[in-house]
LOTIPA-438174 format. One record per residue (C-alpha): residue number from 1; residue in one letter; x, y, z. Coordinates in steps of 0.1 Angstrom, whole numbers, plus 5000, padded with zeros to 4 digits. Each point is the difference from the previous one (the first is absolute). Layout:
N
PT_num_residuo_xx_yy_zz
PT_NUM_A_X_Y_Z
...
***
This chain:
564
PT_num_residuo_xx_yy_zz
PT_1_M_3690_3598_1497
PT_2_A_5014_4964_5004
PT_3_K_4977_4972_4988
PT_4_S_4988_4975_5025
PT_5_L_5013_4965_4997
PT_6_L_4976_4973_4986
PT_7_A_4986_4976_5025
PT_8_V_5018_4967_4996
PT_9_S_4991_4965_5013
PT_10_L_5017_4967_4998
PT_11_E_4967_4987_4985
PT_12_D_5001_5024_4971
PT_13_K_5015_4972_4978
PT_14_Y_4967_4982_5002
PT_15_T_4974_5028_5006
PT_16_L_5010_5028_4976
PT_17_K_4981_5000_4968
PT_18_S_5025_5024_4984
PT_19_G_5032_5019_5008
PT_20_R_5032_4986_5014
PT_21_A_5007_4974_5027
PT_22_Y_5031_4984_5014
PT_23_M_5002_4962_4998
PT_24_T_5022_4970_4995
PT_25_G_5001_4978_4970
PT_26_I_4980_4973_5019
PT_27_Q_4974_5026_5010
PT_28_A_4997_5011_4964
PT_29_L_4991_4965_4991
PT_30_V_4972_5002_5027
PT_31_R_4988_5033_4986
PT_32_L_5000_4987_4964
PT_33_P_4968_4978_5002
PT_34_M_4982_5029_5018
PT_35_M_5008_5023_4971
PT_36_Q_4988_4974_4975
PT_37_R_4968_4996_5018
PT_38_M_4994_5038_5000
PT_39_R_5006_5001_4963
PT_40_D_4976_4971_4994
PT_41_E_4973_5016_5021
PT_42_A_5004_5033_4981
PT_43_A_4996_4980_4968
PT_44_G_4967_4984_5012
PT_45_L_5015_4966_5007
PT_46_N_4992_4979_5030
PT_47_T_5033_4982_5005
PT_48_A_5018_4984_5029
PT_49_G_5037_4994_5007
PT_50_Y_5019_4970_5012
PT_51_V_5036_4999_5012
PT_52_T_5018_4968_5009
PT_53_G_5035_4985_4999
PT_54_Y_5028_4989_5023
PT_55_R_5023_5022_5019
PT_56_G_5037_5001_4994
PT_57_S_5026_5028_4998
PT_58_P_4999_5025_4986
PT_59_L_4963_4995_5003
PT_60_G_5003_4987_5036
PT_61_N_4975_5023_5017
PT_62_V_4974_5003_4972
PT_63_D_4974_4981_5021
PT_64_Q_5007_5021_5031
PT_65_E_4993_5032_4981
PT_66_F_4968_4986_4984
PT_67_W_4988_4989_5034
PT_68_K_5006_5035_5014
PT_69_A_4981_5015_4972
PT_70_R_4970_4977_5003
PT_71_K_4976_5028_5011
PT_72_Y_5008_5018_4967
PT_73_L_4999_4970_4978
PT_74_E_4968_4982_5010
PT_75_P_4976_5030_4993
PT_76_K_5014_4999_4964
PT_77_N_4993_4963_4996
PT_78_I_5037_4991_5001
PT_79_R_5007_4967_5016
PT_80_F_5035_4991_5013
PT_81_Q_5006_4963_5005
PT_82_P_5036_4988_5003
PT_83_G_5007_4967_4983
PT_84_L_5012_4967_5015
PT_85_N_5027_5001_4974
PT_86_E_5008_5019_4968
PT_87_D_4985_4976_4974
PT_88_L_4968_4994_5019
PT_89_A_4996_5038_5004
PT_90_A_5004_5005_4962
PT_91_T_4974_4972_4994
PT_92_A_4976_5020_5022
PT_93_V_5007_5031_4979
PT_94_W_4992_4979_4969
PT_95_G_4967_4993_5016
PT_96_T_4992_5037_5004
PT_97_Q_5001_5004_4962
PT_98_Q_4974_4973_4996
PT_99_V_4974_5019_5020
PT_100_S_4988_5018_4969
PT_101_L_4988_4967_4985
PT_102_D_4980_4991_5031
PT_103_P_4963_5009_4996
PT_104_N_4998_5007_5038
PT_105_A_5030_5025_5000
PT_106_L_4996_5028_5025
PT_107_Y_5023_5024_4981
PT_108_D_5008_5011_4965
PT_109_G_5035_4987_5004
PT_110_V_5028_4994_5026
PT_111_F_5034_5016_4995
PT_112_S_5027_4981_5017
PT_113_I_5036_5003_5013
PT_114_W_5023_4971_5006
PT_115_Y_5033_5006_5019
PT_116_G_5030_4979_5007
PT_117_K_5038_5001_4999
PT_118_G_5021_4986_4972
PT_119_P_5001_4964_5011
PT_120_G_4962_5002_5003
PT_121_V_4998_5010_4964
PT_122_D_5021_4970_4991
PT_123_R_4978_4975_5018
PT_124_T_4968_5016_4986
PT_125_G_5010_4998_4964
PT_126_D_4975_4972_4992
PT_127_V_4971_5021_5013
PT_128_F_5011_5032_4983
PT_129_R_5004_4982_4967
PT_130_H_4965_4985_5001
PT_131_A_4982_5030_5014
PT_132_N_5017_5025_4976
PT_133_A_4990_4978_4971
PT_134_A_4964_4999_5013
PT_135_G_4999_5037_5005
PT_136_T_4983_5026_5021
PT_137_S_4965_5013_5002
PT_138_K_4989_5033_4983
PT_139_H_4995_5019_5033
PT_140_G_5025_4980_5020
PT_141_G_5037_4999_4992
PT_142_V_5030_4985_5018
PT_143_L_5032_5016_5012
PT_144_V_5029_4977_5010
PT_145_I_5024_5017_5025
PT_146_A_5034_4983_4999
PT_147_G_5024_5009_5028
PT_148_D_5035_4999_4985
PT_149_D_5031_5000_5021
PT_150_H_5029_5006_4975
PT_151_A_5027_4999_5027
PT_152_A_4986_4971_5020
PT_153_K_4999_5023_5031
PT_154_S_4974_4977_5015
PT_155_S_4998_4971_4976
PT_156_T_5019_4968_4994
PT_157_L_5007_5011_4964
PT_158_P_4996_5032_4980
PT_159_H_4969_4999_4978
PT_160_Q_4989_5019_4969
PT_161_T_4964_4990_4992
PT_162_E_4995_5018_4967
PT_163_H_5017_4970_4982
PT_164_V_4975_4977_5016
PT_165_F_4970_5022_4990
PT_166_K_5013_5002_4964
PT_167_S_4999_4962_4998
PT_168_L_4965_5001_5014
PT_169_M_4990_5026_4974
PT_170_M_4989_5025_5026
PT_171_P_5006_5038_4993
PT_172_V_5024_5015_5026
PT_173_L_4999_5035_5015
PT_174_S_5031_5013_5017
PT_175_P_4994_5031_5022
PT_176_A_5028_5023_5010
PT_177_G_4985_5014_5032
PT_178_I_4970_5002_5022
PT_179_Q_4981_5024_4977
PT_180_D_5005_4975_4973
PT_181_Y_4985_4973_5023
PT_182_L_4967_5018_5000
PT_183_E_5000_5011_4964
PT_184_Y_5013_4968_4985
PT_185_G_4977_4980_5023
PT_186_L_4970_5017_4986
PT_187_H_5013_4996_4964
PT_188_G_5006_4963_5009
PT_189_F_4964_4994_5009
PT_190_A_4988_5018_4969
PT_191_M_5024_4981_4977
PT_192_S_4990_4967_5016
PT_193_R_4963_5007_4994
PT_194_Y_5006_5012_4964
PT_195_S_5025_4973_4989
PT_196_G_4987_4971_5021
PT_197_C_5036_4994_5014
PT_198_W_5012_4997_5035
PT_199_V_5024_5029_5004
PT_200_A_5032_4996_5020
PT_201_F_5013_5029_5021
PT_202_K_5037_5000_5012
PT_203_A_5003_5012_5036
PT_204_L_5038_5003_5007
PT_205_T_5014_5002_5035
PT_206_D_5015_5034_4992
PT_207_T_4966_5015_4992
PT_208_V_4974_4981_5020
PT_209_E_5019_5005_5032
PT_210_T_5003_5037_4996
PT_211_S_4975_5028_5007
PT_212_A_4990_5033_4983
PT_213_S_4974_5027_4997
PT_214_V_4978_4991_4970
PT_215_D_4969_5013_4982
PT_216_V_4971_4978_5011
PT_217_D_4973_5013_4976
PT_218_P_4985_4968_4985
PT_219_F_4988_5020_4969
PT_220_K_5034_5015_4992
PT_221_V_5008_4969_4978
PT_222_K_4981_5002_4967
PT_223_T_4998_4965_4985
PT_224_V_4996_5001_4962
PT_225_I_4984_4971_4982
PT_226_P_5019_4994_4967
PT_227_T_4982_5010_4968
PT_228_D_5026_4984_4977
PT_229_F_4996_4964_5011
PT_230_P_4971_4979_4986
PT_231_L_4986_4978_5027
PT_232_P_4986_4965_4990
PT_233_A_4962_4999_4998
PT_234_D_4998_4978_5032
PT_235_G_5024_5022_5019
PT_236_L_5031_4989_5020
PT_237_N_4986_4993_5035
PT_238_L_4994_4967_5018
PT_239_R_4972_4978_4987
PT_240_W_4988_4964_5003
PT_241_P_5003_4976_4983
PT_242_D_5035_5009_4988
PT_243_P_5022_4972_4985
PT_244_P_5038_5003_5006
PT_245_L_5011_5006_4964
PT_246_V_4974_5027_4997
PT_247_Q_5014_5016_5031
PT_248_E_5035_4998_4986
PT_249_K_4990_5016_4967
PT_250_R_4981_5028_5018
PT_251_L_5030_5008_5022
PT_252_L_5026_4999_4972
PT_253_H_4980_5016_4972
PT_254_H_4980_5026_5020
PT_255_K_5005_5004_5037
PT_256_L_5037_5009_5001
PT_257_Y_4995_5024_4970
PT_258_A_4971_5016_5019
PT_259_A_5024_5006_5030
PT_260_L_5025_5016_4976
PT_261_A_4972_5022_4985
PT_262_Y_4990_5011_5035
PT_263_C_5037_5007_5009
PT_264_R_5003_5021_4968
PT_265_A_4967_5019_5005
PT_266_N_5008_5009_5036
PT_267_N_5037_5009_4994
PT_268_L_5013_4976_5027
PT_269_N_5034_5001_4983
PT_270_R_5011_5036_4994
PT_271_T_5029_5022_4990
PT_272_I_5010_5020_5031
PT_273_I_5029_5020_4985
PT_274_D_5004_5007_4963
PT_275_S_5025_5018_4979
PT_276_A_4999_5016_4966
PT_277_D_5033_4984_4992
PT_278_A_4998_4968_5021
PT_279_K_5029_4976_4997
PT_280_L_4998_4979_5032
PT_281_G_4967_4984_5010
PT_282_I_4996_4986_5035
PT_283_I_4971_4975_5006
PT_284_T_4991_4989_5035
PT_285_S_4972_4992_5023
PT_286_G_4989_4996_5036
PT_287_K_5026_5006_5027
PT_288_S_5027_5003_4974
PT_289_Y_4983_5031_4986
PT_290_L_5004_5017_5033
PT_291_D_5036_4989_5001
PT_292_V_5006_5015_4966
PT_293_R_4985_5033_5011
PT_294_Q_5023_4999_5030
PT_295_A_5030_4991_4979
PT_296_L_4993_5030_4977
PT_297_E_4996_5023_5029
PT_298_D_5033_4987_5016
PT_299_L_5017_5008_4967
PT_300_G_4986_5035_5000
PT_301_I_4977_4993_4971
PT_302_D_4965_5015_5002
PT_303_D_4973_4996_4974
PT_304_A_5010_5031_4980
PT_305_M_5037_4989_5000
PT_306_A_4991_4965_4990
PT_307_A_4980_5013_4971
PT_308_S_5029_5023_4989
PT_309_I_5025_4971_5002
PT_310_G_4978_4978_4979
PT_311_I_4984_4976_5025
PT_312_R_4965_4985_4996
PT_313_L_4985_4982_5030
PT_314_Y_4972_4975_4997
PT_315_K_4981_4986_5030
PT_316_V_4983_4967_4995
PT_317_G_4969_4994_5021
PT_318_M_4990_4967_4984
PT_319_V_5032_4979_4997
PT_320_W_4983_4971_4983
PT_321_P_4990_4998_4973
PT_322_L_5020_5030_4988
PT_323_E_4978_5023_4980
PT_324_A_5016_5003_4965
PT_325_E_4987_5034_4987
PT_326_G_5013_5019_5030
PT_327_V_5034_4982_4997
PT_328_R_5003_5009_4963
PT_329_E_4993_5037_5008
PT_330_F_5025_4999_5028
PT_331_A_5027_4983_4980
PT_332_D_4996_5021_4968
PT_333_G_5032_5021_4993
PT_334_L_5020_4986_5029
PT_335_E_5036_4988_4997
PT_336_E_4999_4979_5031
PT_337_I_4975_4987_5026
PT_338_L_5011_4992_5035
PT_339_V_4977_4976_5018
PT_340_I_5001_5004_5038
PT_341_E_4982_4973_5019
PT_342_E_5008_4979_5031
PT_343_K_5007_4962_4998
PT_344_R_4998_4980_4968
PT_345_Q_4992_5016_4967
PT_346_F_4963_5005_4994
PT_347_L_4994_5033_4982
PT_348_E_5033_4996_4982
PT_349_Y_4991_4968_4982
PT_350_Q_4966_5013_4990
PT_351_L_5015_5033_4987
PT_352_K_5026_4981_4979
PT_353_E_4973_4978_4986
PT_354_E_4980_5030_4990
PT_355_L_5029_5018_4983
PT_356_Y_5015_4969_4984
PT_357_N_4985_5005_4965
PT_358_W_5008_5037_4999
PT_359_N_5024_5010_4972
PT_360_E_5035_5000_5015
PT_361_N_5005_5036_4988
PT_362_V_4973_5013_5024
PT_363_R_4999_4973_5027
PT_364_P_5015_5013_5032
PT_365_R_5025_4979_5020
PT_366_V_4984_4984_5031
PT_367_I_5021_4994_5031
PT_368_G_4991_4992_5035
PT_369_K_5016_4972_5020
PT_370_F_5029_5000_4976
PT_371_D_5016_5024_4976
PT_372_E_5004_4996_4962
PT_373_T_5023_4970_5004
PT_374_G_4969_4979_5006
PT_375_E_4986_4978_5027
PT_376_W_5012_4965_4992
PT_377_S_5037_5005_4994
PT_378_L_5008_4981_5031
PT_379_P_5018_5003_5024
PT_380_H_4984_5034_5003
PT_381_S_5007_5018_5033
PT_382_D_4997_5036_4988
PT_383_W_4963_5005_5006
PT_384_L_4987_5035_4994
PT_385_L_4971_4995_5023
PT_386_P_5002_4967_5019
PT_387_A_4971_4976_5002
PT_388_A_5010_4988_5034
PT_389_G_4990_5020_5031
PT_390_E_4986_5035_4997
PT_391_L_5008_5031_4980
PT_392_T_5008_5033_5017
PT_393_P_4998_5035_4987
PT_394_A_5038_5002_5001
PT_395_M_5004_4969_4978
PT_396_I_4975_5014_4975
PT_397_A_5016_5035_5001
PT_398_R_5034_4984_4991
PT_399_V_4985_4983_4969
PT_400_I_4980_5031_4989
PT_401_A_5030_5022_5003
PT_402_A_5021_4976_4979
PT_403_R_4975_4999_4972
PT_404_I_4995_5038_5000
PT_405_A_5037_5005_4997
PT_406_R_5000_4983_4966
PT_407_F_4982_5031_4985
PT_408_H_5001_5027_5027
PT_409_T_5028_5014_5021
PT_410_S_4992_5016_5034
PT_411_D_5025_5009_5027
PT_412_R_4970_5004_5024
PT_413_I_4989_4964_4994
PT_414_K_5036_4987_5004
PT_415_A_5003_5018_5033
PT_416_R_4967_4987_5013
PT_417_L_5009_4965_4989
PT_418_A_5034_5002_5018
PT_419_F_4981_5011_5032
PT_420_L_4977_4970_4997
PT_421_E_5029_4976_4994
PT_422_A_5017_5013_5032
PT_423_K_4969_4996_5020
PT_424_E_4995_4964_4987
PT_425_A_5036_4992_5008
PT_426_A_4995_5013_5036
PT_427_L_4969_4979_5004
PT_428_A_5018_4969_4988
PT_429_K_5026_5001_5027
PT_430_P_4995_4973_5026
PT_431_R_4982_5010_5032
PT_432_L_4998_4981_5032
PT_433_S_5014_4965_4998
PT_434_I_4975_4987_5026
PT_435_A_4967_4989_4986
PT_436_R_4969_4994_5022
PT_437_V_4982_4968_4988
PT_438_P_4962_5004_5002
PT_439_H_4985_4979_5028
PT_440_Y_4966_4989_5012
PT_441_C_4979_5023_5022
PT_442_S_5005_4996_5038
PT_443_G_4975_4974_5012
PT_444_C_4992_4985_4966
PT_445_P_4998_4962_5002
PT_446_H_5023_4998_4969
PT_447_N_5029_5007_5023
PT_448_T_4998_4965_5013
PT_449_S_4978_4981_4976
PT_450_T_5025_5004_4971
PT_451_K_5028_4983_5019
PT_452_V_5007_4963_4993
PT_453_P_5019_4973_5019
PT_454_E_5037_5000_4995
PT_455_G_5010_4982_4968
PT_456_S_4965_5005_4984
PT_457_K_4991_5019_4969
PT_458_A_4970_5023_4993
PT_459_I_4986_5014_4968
PT_460_A_4988_5036_5001
PT_461_G_4970_5016_4982
PT_462_I_4982_5033_4996
PT_463_G_4993_5021_5030
PT_464_C_5019_5014_5030
PT_465_H_5016_4966_5005
PT_466_Y_5019_5005_4968
PT_467_M_5024_5019_5023
PT_468_A_5011_4967_5014
PT_469_T_5022_4997_4969
PT_470_W_5019_5030_5012
PT_471_L_5000_4992_5037
PT_472_S_5009_4963_4998
PT_473_P_5012_4993_4965
PT_474_E_5018_4969_5011
PT_475_S_4967_4982_5009
PT_476_T_4973_5019_4980
PT_477_Q_5009_4998_4963
PT_478_F_4982_5009_4968
PT_479_F_4964_5011_4995
PT_480_C_4973_4999_4974
PT_481_Q_4970_5018_4987
PT_482_M_4970_5007_5022
PT_483_G_4980_4968_5005
PT_484_G_5028_4977_4990
PT_485_E_5016_4997_5034
PT_486_G_5015_4966_5006
PT_487_V_4993_4987_4966
PT_488_P_5036_5002_4987
PT_489_W_5006_4971_5024
PT_490_V_4976_4979_4980
PT_491_G_5024_5002_4971
PT_492_Q_5032_4998_5021
PT_493_A_4992_4972_5024
PT_494_P_5004_4970_4975
PT_495_F_5035_5011_4991
PT_496_T_5017_5007_5033
PT_497_G_5010_4981_5031
PT_498_T_4984_5027_5022
PT_499_K_4970_4984_5017
PT_500_H_4980_5030_5012
PT_501_V_4995_5037_4998
PT_502_F_4979_5027_5016
PT_503_A_4980_5025_4980
PT_504_N_4988_5034_5014
PT_505_L_4965_5010_4988
PT_506_G_4983_5032_5012
PT_507_D_4964_4999_5010
PT_508_G_4992_5027_4974
PT_509_T_5016_4980_4973
PT_510_Y_4982_4969_5012
PT_511_M_4967_5018_4995
PT_512_H_5012_5014_4966
PT_513_S_5011_4968_4984
PT_514_G_5024_4982_5023
PT_515_I_4976_4971_5010
PT_516_L_5005_4987_4964
PT_517_A_5038_4997_5007
PT_518_I_4992_4978_5030
PT_519_R_4976_4980_4980
PT_520_A_5027_4995_4974
PT_521_A_5025_4988_5026
PT_522_V_4974_4975_5014
PT_523_A_4993_4987_4965
PT_524_A_5037_4995_4993
PT_525_K_5005_4983_5034
PT_526_V_5032_5020_5008
PT_527_N_5014_5003_5035
PT_528_I_4996_5037_5008
PT_529_T_4988_5019_5031
PT_530_Y_4980_5032_4993
PT_531_K_5002_5028_5025
PT_532_I_4968_5020_4997
PT_533_L_5012_5034_5013
PT_534_Y_4967_5012_5015
PT_535_N_4999_5037_5012
PT_536_D_4965_5008_4990
PT_537_A_5009_5028_4976
PT_538_V_5015_5007_4966
PT_539_A_5030_5015_5018
PT_540_M_5023_5009_4972
PT_541_T_4977_5024_4981
PT_542_G_4983_5018_5028
PT_543_G_4986_4976_5026
PT_544_Q_4967_4996_4983
PT_545_P_4976_4972_5011
PT_546_H_4997_4969_4978
PT_547_D_4975_5000_4972
PT_548_G_4977_4974_5016
PT_549_T_4998_4979_5031
PT_550_L_5032_4984_5012
PT_551_S_5010_4987_5034
PT_552_V_5023_4974_5014
PT_553_P_4971_4975_5005
PT_554_I_4988_5006_4965
PT_555_I_5034_4994_4985
PT_556_A_5005_4968_5021
PT_557_A_4966_4987_4989
PT_558_Q_5007_5008_4963
PT_559_L_5034_4983_5001
PT_560_A_4986_4969_5017
PT_561_A_4974_4997_4973
PT_562_E_5028_5003_4974
PT_563_G_5017_4970_5014
PT_564_V_5029_5017_5018
***
């Protein structure tokens, strides 16, 4: 007799206590604090959650999803409060970790999530550096969700935030898919509590904007507290008073090593495919891990065939700092290691540093962006895996096949590679010669408000009005970072005969940080006309309302008080 189908609801992603549910990457980030609260409750902890940040693709609709889920979040003591901008939101998160020192605290701790896109990570570096040095509370913890856009599909530049987090000395987790979002997220909170570090979490466009059926059991993840790492007598969590040099020593001597110990104890970096006679090792992480799996499949190489050929595949969950013991076990006995990662070298340089002092008779070759000829023999156009743009499974398959061919011959792999090459060639052929330039929505005031008198010039900025640089490039030229609109003219004006320019400034950006740009222009006494493009919404990332009270009379009163 046929089994009846399970009852399925769109709310399963938030209501199920176990089993599987279908959700997007953003919805997984909404589910995550609920799972942490359930785990804390089961452990006898009375905790609360706090989520804040600033929207921006690929995390453009995070706030909308949290608002929709309010009825599930509030009963679990989880507060969602979007930030006015990224750095002020991070400062609020810093405050949540100080709750444990307050004698009037209502909870044992507050676990917190900050979210923002790559440029938001850049502008928040000062807060991250100070707050990470200060630390987290024992029953709190902080997860920093960084929305990375490697191909600049909806950004003014590509961004790769792990390099920033490394400089801030924050451990970095790199999930490969939505199941990893839930599992790595729970590990991130546990690691943050144990090590006292703020933990970064890379949410790439290609993963956070996808959907999948995932296991939602909050107790599936077993977090193991390391037994091989001696904690200082006073622990690693936030305290007061706490002088800066003491913070630095605690971070460099203990906290980062505690994060490494947690990574090792919980097997966050693991060998996925092994071989009794491994010759070629492949090390990868995040989205690139899935690309590698697709590349192997496209070449007709399943796990059993990979093992018989001599391939060892290593998936890195914590990409910084790279855990050394696991790397040594992975590299042992290999002739060559191929590092597959998008954008600039990150794992590759750490791996080379770890293997540098190995005896040359046993040290495997390490290649990644370039082959054995080396990186700095410029000019160097023959990239194995380019740092610019994105990697595709076909690009990766081509490199893997070439490295395998050095020690294994297979007509099947050659045939599959030829098929892939033919498909790539077909896709590379030019399509329609007519391109439709993106335009403003019908009825949007930007259609007229971004126009300037004949012969005048305007400076663009961040927001929908950026499209003016495409629609009227002869009059609207150049742009700058969010909140800097018009300020390039402060530096340009003294050195040109041009007497006046316009600057476009969206009302959302005005609220975020743009009023400071106007203040700078007033202070510099430059001749500039700001157009405040008011449409009462954060239009480019979903049409959300402003984070605070803003109206035309309020803007006019503020600017009059500023001396405009």
